[in-house]
MIRO-762847 format. One record per residue: z negated, y, x negated of N, C-alpha, C in turn. Coordinates in pm, whole numbers, plus 32768, in hexadecimal, padded with zeros to 4 digits. Each point is the difference from the previous one (the first is absolute). Layout:
<rs>
ZYXZYXZYX...
</rs>
This chain:
<rs>
C7779EE0185F800F7F767FD680537FFD7F817FCD7FC07F9C80497FEB7F84802E7F6F7FF9807B7FEC7FD380327F7A7FE57FE27FE37F6E7FA87FA07FE67FD47FE17F7980027F697FE880157FD87F847FF67F747FD880857FB87FFA7FF87F807FD680747FA77FF47FE37F81804D80637FD1804B7FEE7F898052807E7FAA7FF77FEE7F817FE3806F7FA27FF880087FB2808380787FFD803C80157FB9807E80877FB97FFE800B7F998052807E7FB8801180538042806E80827FF37FF3805D8025806A80207F80804C80068009808380277F88804B80987FF7800780327F96803E80917FE78004804E806C804A7FBD804F80538044806C804A7FF880867FB77FBC80027F8D7FF4807D7FB57F8A8054802B7F9A7FC0803B7F88804A80297F977FF87F927FBC806E7FEB7F9B800D7F987F7C802780407F957FBA7FDB7F7B802580307FD4807E7FB87FD38060804E7FD180807FCB7F677FF87FF37FC8802D7F907F6E7FFF7FF27FBD804480777F917FC7802D7FC08031807B7FDD80957FF87FD0802F7F8F7FDD808F7FF9807A805A800880767FCD7FD8807C804E800C80307FFF80917FEB7F908044802B7FF2808B7FC0806980597F83801F7FE57FB780618053804B80858009802A80347F8F804880807FFF80867FF4804680467F937FEA80837FED80407FF37FEB80957F937FBF802C7FEC7FE9808F7FEB808580497FBD805D7FBF7FE58082803E807C80587FFB8040800A7F8C806D805F7FEB808B7FC4800C800F7F7E7FED80857FC67FF3803080187F7280757FCA7FDF803180137F7880917FDC7FF0803180167F88808A7FE77FDC80057FBA7F79805C7FA27FF4801B7FBF7F7F808880317FD1800A80227F80807D802F7FC9800D7FD77F708078800B7FCD801B7FDF7F757FB2805E7FA77FBD7FC77F9B7FB780527F9F805B802F7F917FC5803C7F9C804D80397F92800C7FA27F897FB47F927FFE7FFA7FA87F8B801A7F6E802380647FE5805080217F7A80317F877FC380457FC3804F80557F8E7FD880528012803C808A7F9D7FED80568002803D80857F89805E800C800E806380577F94805C801D7FE17FF680957F80800280227FD78003808C7FAE807F80138032805680577FBE807F801D7FD0800080907F91804380197FD58014808A80698059804380027FFF80838060805580487FF080927FDB7F84802E7FF37FEA808D7FDD803980207F777FEC7FA77F9E803680177F7A80997FFE800180397F9F804880917FF68008803C807D80417FC18031806A8030807880427FF880797FA47F9780087FB07FF0806E7FA1806F7FFC7F9680187F8A7FC9806C7FF07F9D80878021804080167FCF8079807E801980468019809580137F988048802B800E80918013802980457F7D7FBD7FDA7F93801E80407F7F808F7FE27FD4802A7F83800D80877FDA7FD680678042805A7FE580078081805F803E805E800E80967FEC7FA3803F7FBB800A808F7FE38055801C7F83801F7F967FB5805080107F868094800E8026804C803E7FA7808D801A801980537F807FF880477FE3806D805A7F8C8002807A80167FA78017807B7FD3806F801C7FA67FE77FC97F747F837FE27FE17FDA7FCA7F7D80137F68800180567FCB7FA780177F6F7FFC7F817FAE7FE67FA480347FB37F827FB87FE57FAB7FF6807F8004806780517FB77FFE807F803C7F97805D80847FFB800580417F9B80557FDC7F737FD27FFB7FEB7F7D7FDA7F7C7FCD7F6E7FE180227FAA80637FF57F737FEC80247FF37FDD8094804A804780547FFC7FE2809080307F72801B80697FD67FBD80327F7680127F977F9B7FD47FC4801A7F8D7F997FA57FCD7F8B7FF580617FD1807280327F8A7FFF8056801B7FCC808D806F8029803B80137FE6808F80597F8A8024805C7FD97FA880607F9980277FC07F7780157F947FE47FBB7FBF7F7E80107F72800B80377FD6807780287F7A801180377FF67FBC80887F907FBE80177FE87FBC807F7F72801A802E7FF3801D80807F7B800D803A7FC37F7580047F817FF77FDF7FC17F7C7FFB7FA07FEC80757FF07F8380207F9D7FD880637FAF7F8F7FC27F7F800480177FA77F977FCE7FE87FA08074801B7F7E7FEB7FEA7F9F806C7F6D7FD880077FDE7FAB805E7F747FD780157FC47FBA7F8680557FC37FAF7FD17FBA7F877FF5805F7F89801A808180147FF380627F94807880037FA380747FD6803180787FFC7FAE8064806A802B804D802C7F9E80718059801D807F7FBA7FD3806B8016804A80827FC97FDC8044805E7F9D802D7FC77F92804D804E7F9E80927FD980108056805F8026808E7FE08013803E7FC27F8380607FA8801780427FB67F938037805C7F948041806D8026803C805A7F9D7F95803A7FA37F8B801E80367F9480347FAC7FC47F937FA87FF27F8780377FCD7F907FAF805C7FE67F8A80817FFF801980607FE87F957FF8806D7F957FFC807D80297FFC806F7FA27F8480007FA87F937FCB80357F827FFE7FB47FE97F797FBC805C7FA380117FF27F7E7FC17F917FAB803B7FE3801580807F967FB4804280377F7D80377FC07F917FDB802D7F7E80307F8F7FBB804C7F9F7FCD7FBA7F927FB6803F7F7980467FF77FF280597F9F7F8080437FE9801680957FEF7F93804A8014800580917FEE7F7780307FD47FFF80727FBE7F8480437FDA7FFC8084804C7F958015804A7FEB807C804A7FA480567FAA802E80797FDE7FBB80547F9F7FE08088803E7F7F802180097FD780818036802680717FA48030806D803A802B80767FB37FC38081803B7F877FF680317FB78070803A802F801C808F806A8050801480288023808880747FAB8035802C7F9D7FB480637F9E802C7FE87F817FB0804A7F95801F7FF77F8A7FAB808A7FCB7FE280077FB47F94807D7FC77FD27FFD7F69801080777FC58006800F7F6F8005805D7FDA7F8D7FD17FA57FAB80487FD77F8780157F6A7FFF80687FD47FBB800A7F727FDD7F987FEA7F937FC27F8A7FFB7F9B7FE77F97803780137F73807D7FDD7FE9803B800D7F7A800D80937FD88033805280598010808E7FE07F7980467FF77F9F7FD680517F7A803B7FF67FC17FDC7F7A80157F867FD07FCB7FD77F7D803780597F9280818025800B803B805C7F9E7FBD808980077FE78030807A7FBB808080117F747FFA7FC37FB97F93801B7F787FF27FCC7FFF7FFE7F6780657FC47FC5800B7FFE7F6E8008808F7FCB805080528042800A808D7FD87F7E804B801A7FBF7FE1806F7F85804780257F897FD97FAA80087F8D7FBF7F927FD17FAB800C802E7F70806180537FE1801380367F797FA480797FF07F927FEE7FB87F9A80697FF68033807E7FBB80577FF27F9D803680767FBD80548053805F80567FBD804D8052804780627FA98040806C7F977FBB80297FA6803980667FBC807E7FCE7FD680007F837FC180787FC7806280748002807E7FE57FE18065806A8003801A802E809080067FA1805E80178025808C7F91805B80347F847FD67FEB7F90805080327FF780857FB7801980007F7E7FFB807D7FB3806A8063802D80797FD08017806E8058802A7FE9803B80897FB87FB780537FE9802F80897F808052800C7FB6800A7F947F83804C7FFB7FA27FD680707FF07F7C800D7FA37FCA80637F787FF87FBF7FA0803C80417F787FFF7FCD7FA47FC580697FA27FB37FD47F9E7FC5805A7F7D80497FEC7FC18025806E7F7F80457FF57F9A7FB680557F8480137FDD7F967FBE804F7FB880618057
</rs>
């Protein structure tokens, strides 16, 4: 299952967000976790992905201050999610505040996980992503080739 596309949804007064139906399917089977992202956004990983990331981080040396900071970033605000009958997940207040989520959110597929953005911050990202010169440099530097 790939998480693909962009979806705009409202947050209700309790901080619940409707998850796109095709994303719900994967979460219903595997479960998932919501955690602070790296760009003032949130990340939602399936349980299998979260466990894989956790194993890798837990194998790193706790003597390294950067590793301790990474562990704090990943685990201190991570929450297991549940999807209710209406297809919504509750986003804890601390995560909503950190991502600037108030009344609306953008759910963005990222292949094996998805992100949740405030519409304003997502618009800034889209502005950067729509720069064709920068995109040519990004693709060229990564040596991504498309074949038929």
